[in-house]
C-alpha positions as CSV (number, residue, x, y, z in Angstrom):
1,M,23.9,72.2,79.4
2,L,20.6,71.0,80.4
3,W,18.9,74.0,82.0
4,S,19.8,75.3,78.4
5,I,17.7,73.3,76.5
6,I,14.9,73.3,78.7
7,S,14.5,77.2,78.4
8,W,15.3,77.0,74.6
9,I,11.9,74.8,74.6
10,I,10.1,77.1,77.3
11,V,10.9,79.9,75.0
12,G,11.0,78.2,71.7
13,G,6.8,77.4,72.7
14,I,6.1,80.8,73.1
15,A,8.3,82.0,70.5
16,G,6.3,80.0,68.3
17,W,3.0,80.9,69.5
18,I,4.1,84.9,68.6
19,A,5.4,83.5,65.5
20,S,2.2,82.1,63.9
21,M,0.3,85.2,64.7
22,I,2.9,87.2,63.2
23,M,2.6,84.8,59.8
24,K,-1.3,84.4,60.4
25,K,-1.4,80.6,60.7
26,N,-2.6,80.6,64.1
27,A,-5.7,79.0,63.1
28,Q,-4.5,76.7,60.4
29,M,-1.7,75.2,61.8
30,G,-3.0,74.6,65.1
31,F,-1.6,75.2,68.7
32,V,0.8,72.1,68.8
33,A,2.1,72.4,65.6
34,N,3.1,75.9,66.2
35,V,4.7,75.5,69.7
36,A,6.8,72.7,67.8
37,A,7.8,75.1,65.1
38,G,9.2,77.8,67.9
39,V,10.6,75.0,69.6
40,I,12.4,73.7,66.2
41,G,13.2,77.2,64.9
42,A,15.0,78.1,68.4
43,F,17.2,75.4,68.5
44,V,18.2,75.9,64.9
45,V,18.7,79.4,65.2
46,G,20.1,79.0,68.5
47,F,22.7,75.9,67.0
48,I,23.3,78.4,63.6
49,V,24.3,81.3,66.0
50,S,26.6,78.4,68.3
51,L,28.4,77.4,65.1
52,V,28.9,81.2,63.5
53,T,30.3,82.3,67.0
54,S,32.6,79.1,67.4
55,G,30.8,77.8,70.3
56,G,31.4,80.7,72.6
57,G,28.0,83.1,71.7
58,M,25.2,81.0,71.6
59,P,22.6,83.6,73.1
60,T,20.5,82.3,76.4
61,A,16.9,82.0,76.1
62,F,15.8,84.5,78.6
63,S,17.7,87.3,76.4
64,L,16.2,89.8,74.5
65,W,18.5,88.7,71.5
66,G,17.9,85.3,72.1
67,F,13.9,85.8,72.4
68,I,14.2,87.3,69.3
69,A,16.1,84.6,67.6
70,S,13.6,82.3,68.7
71,V,10.5,84.1,67.0
72,I,12.8,84.7,63.8
73,G,13.7,80.8,63.9
74,A,9.8,80.0,64.5
75,C,8.8,82.5,61.6
76,L,10.9,80.6,59.0
77,V,9.9,77.1,60.1
78,I,6.5,78.3,59.6
79,W,7.2,79.5,56.3
80,I,9.0,76.6,54.9
81,V,5.9,74.0,56.4
82,S,3.7,76.7,54.5
83,A,5.4,76.3,51.4
84,V,5.4,72.6,51.7
85,K,2.1,71.8,52.5
86,G,1.5,74.5,49.2
87,R,-0.8,76.8,51.3
88,S,2.2,79.8,51.3
89,R,1.0,83.1,50.2
90,V,4.5,83.8,48.7
């Protein structure tokens, strides 16, 4: 369990950095905020997948699907933060 959490933090940080470039928010939010968005997004998406699959299907962070889920979660968190701050271009 502990290694799973540590791996989600590491992969979430990388996913946050990639998501910030996808969302074109890299310079606006800053490195720490991007990594935090990735970690939060990774945990949220991992938790949702775990709930939907009754706890047995949470993707591991070091799988392709786990990484894609982390990037999607980070993009969602960055979008929400941007919308709340009023800088969203939606």
